[in-house]
Backbone as CSV, one residue per row, in Angstrom:
resi,resn,N_x,N_y,N_z,CA_x,CA_y,CA_z,C_x,C_y,C_z
1,MET,-23.436,-9.847,-17.535,-22.157,-10.321,-17.094,-21.363,-10.754,-18.324
2,VAL,-20.149,-10.271,-18.468,-19.284,-10.609,-19.595,-18.271,-11.647,-19.129
3,ASN,-18.203,-12.759,-19.854,-17.197,-13.778,-19.605,-15.899,-13.305,-20.256
4,ASP,-14.828,-13.123,-19.447,-13.582,-12.562,-19.969,-12.927,-13.429,-21.035
5,SER,-13.030,-14.752,-20.925,-12.347,-15.598,-21.905,-13.135,-15.733,-23.206
6,SER,-14.463,-15.850,-23.132,-15.262,-16.041,-24.349,-15.831,-14.737,-24.893
7,ARG,-15.891,-13.693,-24.064,-16.489,-12.406,-24.419,-17.980,-12.514,-24.706
8,ILE,-18.625,-13.535,-24.133,-20.071,-13.716,-24.274,-20.766,-12.999,-23.126
9,VAL,-21.805,-12.245,-23.473,-22.585,-11.540,-22.471,-23.786,-12.403,-22.111
10,ARG,-23.970,-12.665,-20.840,-25.125,-13.431,-20.364,-25.904,-12.577,-19.378
11,ALA,-27.226,-12.620,-19.514,-28.076,-11.860,-18.613,-29.392,-12.592,-18.438
12,ASN,-29.987,-12.424,-17.289,-31.318,-12.962,-17.029,-32.299,-11.803,-17.083
13,CYS,-33.286,-11.910,-17.962,-34.270,-10.838,-18.058,-35.334,-11.024,-16.985
14,ALA,-35.866,-9.918,-16.514,-36.879,-9.953,-15.461,-38.273,-10.199,-16.019
15,GLN,-38.471,-9.864,-17.281,-39.764,-10.074,-17.924,-39.571,-10.088,-19.429
16,THR,-40.585,-10.574,-20.113,-40.533,-10.610,-21.570,-40.553,-9.185,-22.114
17,GLY,-39.721,-8.933,-23.115,-39.687,-7.608,-23.719,-38.465,-7.432,-24.586
18,SER,-38.217,-6.216,-24.991,-37.051,-5.888,-25.792,-36.134,-5.022,-24.943
19,TYR,-34.875,-5.378,-24.888,-33.908,-4.671,-24.068,-32.859,-4.023,-24.964
20,SER,-32.497,-2.799,-24.646,-31.475,-2.072,-25.390,-30.175,-2.123,-24.608
21,ILE,-29.114,-2.555,-25.279,-27.814,-2.672,-24.643,-26.827,-1.805,-25.414
22,PRO,-26.250,-0.782,-24.742,-25.232,0.024,-25.421,-23.918,-0.750,-25.483
23,VAL,-23.285,-0.747,-26.668,-22.026,-1.463,-26.870,-21.011,-0.478,-27.434
24,LYS,-19.823,-0.478,-26.854,-18.752,0.388,-27.327,-17.532,-0.487,-27.606
25,CYS,-17.055,-0.458,-28.845,-15.868,-1.214,-29.248,-14.746,-0.234,-29.544
26,GLU,-13.598,-0.467,-28.915,-12.435,0.376,-29.136,-11.359,-0.430,-29.844
27,GLU,-10.675,0.218,-30.786,-9.602,-0.449,-31.514,-8.269,0.188,-31.120
28,TYR,-7.333,-0.680,-30.749,-6.002,-0.222,-30.348,-4.955,-0.824,-31.279
29,ARG,-3.926,-0.037,-31.561,-2.790,-0.528,-32.325,-1.526,-0.006,-31.637
30,ASN,-0.632,-0.950,-31.286,0.604,-0.618,-30.564,0.321,0.165,-29.284
31,GLY,-0.759,-0.212,-28.590,-1.097,0.413,-27.321,-1.780,1.763,-27.444
32,LYS,-2.015,2.214,-28.663,-2.637,3.516,-28.877,-4.029,3.326,-29.477
33,LYS,-4.993,3.999,-28.888,-6.365,3.926,-29.386,-6.446,4.637,-30.732
34,ILE,-6.948,3.914,-31.749,-7.036,4.507,-33.080,-8.489,4.670,-33.555
35,GLY,-9.429,4.190,-32.780,-10.817,4.355,-33.183,-11.784,3.689,-32.223
36,GLU,-13.042,4.050,-32.381,-14.085,3.421,-31.580,-15.410,3.486,-32.327
37,VAL,-16.263,2.529,-32.033,-17.602,2.463,-32.603,-18.560,2.216,-31.454
38,SER,-19.639,2.995,-31.413,-20.671,2.803,-30.394,-21.988,2.499,-31.095
39,ARG,-22.691,1.526,-30.572,-23.988,1.146,-31.115,-24.909,0.745,-29.959
40,VAL,-26.205,0.828,-30.222,-27.195,0.300,-29.287,-27.825,-0.904,-29.965
41,ILE,-27.754,-2.037,-29.288,-28.296,-3.283,-29.827,-29.586,-3.594,-29.091
42,ASN,-30.672,-3.805,-29.848,-31.948,-4.203,-29.258,-32.057,-5.714,-29.302
43,ILE,-32.249,-6.308,-28.135,-32.309,-7.764,-28.020,-33.657,-8.164,-27.428
44,PRO,-34.416,-8.994,-28.154,-35.659,-9.499,-27.559,-35.323,-10.536,-26.488
45,CYS,-36.058,-10.487,-25.410,-35.816,-11.417,-24.310,-37.145,-12.026,-23.898
46,GLU,-37.136,-13.316,-23.736,-38.348,-14.026,-23.359,-38.139,-14.646,-21.987
47,PHE,-38.947,-14.237,-21.028,-38.885,-14.799,-19.693,-39.746,-16.048,-19.692
48,TYR,-39.104,-17.176,-19.547,-39.792,-18.452,-19.727,-39.149,-19.464,-18.801
49,ASN,-39.918,-20.000,-17.884,-39.370,-20.885,-16.863,-39.175,-22.318,-17.323
50,SER,-40.171,-22.900,-17.985,-40.054,-24.296,-18.389,-41.027,-24.591,-19.512
51,SER,-40.803,-25.698,-20.205,-41.694,-26.054,-21.300,-43.015,-26.625,-20.812
52,SER,-43.093,-26.986,-19.546,-44.344,-27.541,-19.036,-45.372,-26.461,-18.732
53,LEU,-44.937,-25.204,-18.723,-45.812,-24.086,-18.417,-46.517,-24.235,-17.075
54,LYS,-45.781,-24.727,-16.085,-46.273,-24.750,-14.719,-45.470,-23.742,-13.926
55,GLU,-46.122,-23.005,-13.096,-45.416,-22.034,-12.280,-46.078,-21.971,-10.926
56,LYS,-45.262,-21.817,-9.895,-45.788,-21.679,-8.548,-45.433,-20.303,-8.025
57,SER,-46.400,-19.605,-7.489,-46.181,-18.312,-6.862,-46.906,-18.342,-5.530
58,ASN,-46.155,-18.316,-4.462,-46.687,-18.485,-3.111,-47.502,-19.773,-3.060
59,ASP,-48.813,-19.682,-2.877,-49.641,-20.881,-2.762,-50.379,-21.218,-4.061
60,ILE,-50.023,-20.590,-5.165,-50.758,-20.775,-6.416,-49.907,-21.567,-7.405
61,ILE,-50.517,-22.579,-8.012,-49.868,-23.328,-9.088,-50.752,-23.187,-10.320
62,VAL,-50.159,-22.699,-11.431,-50.905,-22.443,-12.657,-50.401,-23.381,-13.743
63,THR,-51.346,-24.021,-14.443,-51.019,-24.876,-15.584,-51.881,-24.448,-16.763
64,VAL,-51.238,-24.269,-17.935,-51.947,-23.911,-19.161,-51.650,-24.983,-20.199
65,PHE,-52.712,-25.572,-20.756,-52.517,-26.616,-21.761,-53.734,-26.683,-22.670
66,PRO,-53.644,-27.249,-23.861,-52.415,-27.605,-24.571,-51.731,-26.339,-25.063
67,ASN,-50.466,-26.424,-25.291,-49.715,-25.274,-25.763,-48.581,-25.752,-26.647
68,PRO,-48.595,-25.460,-27.932,-49.521,-24.584,-28.651,-50.893,-25.217,-28.836
69,SER,-51.835,-24.373,-29.276,-53.211,-24.823,-29.494,-53.834,-24.034,-30.632
70,SER,-55.005,-24.456,-31.055,-55.729,-23.740,-32.107,-56.456,-22.520,-31.555
71,GLY,-56.388,-22.318,-30.253,-57.004,-21.143,-29.644,-57.818,-21.441,-28.403
72,VAL,-58.038,-22.709,-28.104,-58.777,-23.080,-26.890,-57.773,-23.656,-25.893
73,PHE,-57.642,-22.991,-24.748,-56.676,-23.379,-23.724,-57.409,-23.753,-22.446
74,ASN,-56.884,-24.759,-21.761,-57.366,-25.108,-20.435,-56.464,-24.417,-19.423
75,LEU,-57.075,-23.770,-18.468,-56.354,-23.053,-17.429,-56.735,-23.677,-16.096
76,VAL,-55.733,-24.223,-15.406,-55.972,-24.855,-14.112,-55.159,-24.105,-13.065
77,ILE,-55.848,-23.620,-12.041,-55.194,-22.884,-10.965,-55.498,-23.604,-9.668
78,ASN,-54.453,-24.072,-9.007,-54.605,-24.737,-7.712,-54.147,-23.771,-6.629
79,ASN,-55.080,-23.396,-5.772,-54.724,-22.523,-4.649,-55.725,-22.712,-3.525
80,SER,-55.440,-22.092,-2.400,-56.310,-22.249,-1.240,-57.486,-21.268,-1.248
81,ASN,-57.394,-20.189,-2.021,-58.453,-19.187,-2.062,-58.836,-18.947,-3.523
82,ASN,-60.033,-19.310,-3.920,-60.450,-19.243,-5.313,-61.072,-17.912,-5.704
83,LYS,-61.043,-16.915,-4.850,-61.711,-15.654,-5.127,-60.783,-14.668,-5.827
84,ASN,-61.386,-13.792,-6.634,-60.699,-12.674,-7.275,-59.518,-13.087,-8.145
85,ILE,-59.751,-14.022,-9.058,-58.719,-14.421,-10.012,-59.084,-13.820,-11.360
86,ASN,-58.234,-12.937,-11.863,-58.457,-12.280,-13.146,-57.433,-12.781,-14.157
87,VAL,-57.869,-12.911,-15.402,-56.996,-13.366,-16.484,-56.971,-12.283,-17.557
88,GLU,-55.772,-11.974,-18.027,-55.597,-11.052,-19.141,-54.780,-11.763,-20.208
89,VAL,-55.143,-11.544,-21.465,-54.366,-12.066,-22.582,-53.859,-10.855,-23.355
90,LEU,-52.535,-10.834,-23.567,-51.899,-9.719,-24.260,-51.169,-10.226,-25.484
91,SER,-51.176,-9.401,-26.544,-50.355,-9.726,-27.707,-48.898,-9.555,-27.304
92,ILE,-47.993,-10.053,-28.114,-46.571,-9.935,-27.806,-46.140,-8.469,-27.795
93,ASN,-46.943,-7.593,-28.430,-46.667,-6.151,-28.433,-47.258,-5.436,-27.225
94,GLY,-47.960,-6.180,-26.368,-48.520,-5.592,-25.164,-49.965,-5.153,-25.269
95,LYS,-50.617,-5.372,-26.409,-52.023,-4.982,-26.576,-52.913,-5.947,-25.796
96,LEU,-53.800,-5.392,-24.979,-54.730,-6.206,-24.204,-55.797,-6.763,-25.134
97,GLU,-55.834,-8.085,-25.281,-56.771,-8.751,-26.185,-58.003,-9.285,-25.461
98,LEU,-57.859,-9.650,-24.190,-58.965,-10.243,-23.433,-58.726,-10.011,-21.950
99,THR,-59.789,-9.739,-21.240,-59.724,-9.699,-19.790,-61.001,-10.330,-19.255
100,GLN,-60.855,-11.178,-18.270,-62.033,-11.801,-17.673,-61.715,-12.284,-16.262
101,GLN,-62.759,-12.337,-15.459,-62.627,-12.877,-14.110,-63.019,-14.344,-14.165
102,LEU,-62.206,-15.194,-13.553,-62.485,-16.626,-13.591,-63.622,-16.974,-12.650
103,GLU,-64.478,-17.849,-13.129,-65.591,-18.317,-12.308,-65.173,-19.487,-11.442
104,ASN,-64.211,-20.265,-11.934,-63.666,-21.361,-11.137,-62.202,-21.544,-11.492
105,THR,-61.539,-22.470,-10.838,-60.096,-22.615,-11.021,-59.718,-23.650,-12.071
106,ASN,-60.708,-24.189,-12.767,-60.452,-25.107,-13.878,-61.369,-24.659,-15.000
107,GLN,-60.815,-23.865,-15.908,-61.667,-23.216,-16.890,-61.009,-23.211,-18.262
108,GLN,-61.853,-23.203,-19.290,-61.371,-23.093,-20.655,-61.389,-21.632,-21.072
109,ILE,-60.346,-21.215,-21.795,-60.268,-19.867,-22.346,-60.313,-20.007,-23.869
110,ASN,-61.287,-19.365,-24.509,-61.436,-19.458,-25.956,-60.825,-18.222,-26.608
111,LEU,-59.742,-18.432,-27.359,-59.047,-17.351,-28.049,-59.036,-17.583,-29.560
112,THR,-60.010,-18.331,-30.057,-60.041,-18.658,-31.484,-60.273,-17.421,-32.356
113,HIS,-60.734,-16.324,-31.760,-60.937,-15.085,-32.508,-59.625,-14.339,-32.767
114,LEU,-58.543,-14.761,-32.123,-57.242,-14.095,-32.299,-56.461,-14.729,-33.437
115,LYS,-55.583,-13.941,-34.051,-54.718,-14.437,-35.121,-53.678,-15.386,-34.554
116,SER,-53.119,-16.226,-35.414,-52.025,-17.106,-35.008,-50.862,-16.262,-34.522
117,GLY,-50.174,-16.748,-33.501,-49.018,-16.019,-32.988,-48.750,-16.324,-31.528
118,ILE,-47.856,-15.544,-30.975,-47.444,-15.694,-29.575,-48.177,-14.648,-28.747
119,TYR,-48.722,-15.090,-27.628,-49.439,-14.212,-26.713,-48.960,-14.473,-25.291
120,LEU,-49.256,-13.541,-24.409,-48.971,-13.710,-22.990,-50.288,-13.801,-22.252
121,ILE,-50.371,-14.745,-21.341,-51.551,-14.855,-20.487,-51.096,-14.511,-19.075
122,ARG,-51.776,-13.543,-18.479,-51.388,-13.048,-17.161,-52.510,-13.346,-16.175
123,ILE,-52.175,-14.042,-15.105,-53.129,-14.404,-14.068,-52.856,-13.520,-12.864
124,ASN,-53.866,-12.744,-12.460,-53.751,-11.852,-11.302,-54.580,-12.430,-10.164
125,HIS,-53.939,-12.640,-9.038,-54.631,-13.148,-7.854,-54.082,-12.417,-6.645
126,GLY,-54.787,-11.396,-6.219,-54.293,-10.602,-5.089,-52.977,-9.944,-5.442
127,THR,-51.932,-10.241,-4.684,-50.616,-9.664,-4.947,-49.778,-10.521,-5.886
128,ASP,-50.271,-11.713,-6.221,-49.544,-12.601,-7.125,-49.931,-12.319,-8.572
129,ILE,-48.924,-12.199,-9.444,-49.142,-12.068,-10.879,-48.250,-13.095,-11.558
130,ILE,-48.874,-13.986,-12.319,-48.141,-15.037,-13.017,-48.371,-14.842,-14.512
131,THR,-47.284,-14.829,-15.287,-47.370,-14.625,-16.729,-46.846,-15.854,-17.451
132,LYS,-47.583,-16.296,-18.464,-47.205,-17.458,-19.274,-47.212,-17.069,-20.748
133,LYS,-46.385,-17.735,-21.517,-46.399,-17.573,-22.972,-47.290,-18.658,-23.541
134,ILE,-48.177,-18.287,-24.462,-49.005,-19.257,-25.160,-48.867,-19.029,-26.657
135,VAL,-49.073,-20.081,-27.426,-48.952,-19.997,-28.879,-50.253,-20.479,-29.506
136,ILE,-50.791,-19.650,-30.405,-51.982,-20.023,-31.171,-51.523,-20.384,-32.567
137,ASN,-51.870,-21.615,-33.005,-51.489,-22.084,-34.356,-52.372,-21.455,-35.403
């Protein structure tokens, strides 16, 4: 959405990633078009709900802490059905770094083998998928 007075473009991204936006600028002089420039701008977008890293999806509430951390994260999932909860950790580039099925809904995830950086932790529970950003110092 472009604000007509400020010319600022605002958008809500649906997921973390890089988005390409085509931009076309036209130059007019005395009402006559004298030139144009077209470019594609790549903009990184981070889908991030809050700094508390709590999210609710249907009946599931997920909390990840501490964040940032040295690589050991506590994962707490509150829901009515504790079965079939899978966790995936992905690099910011989308590389799958870890996948595991949770044994319980209050568990530690050890990622000390990964390099410092930003990662995504994805919790799959039936039809619910919750993604969080985590930072390893």
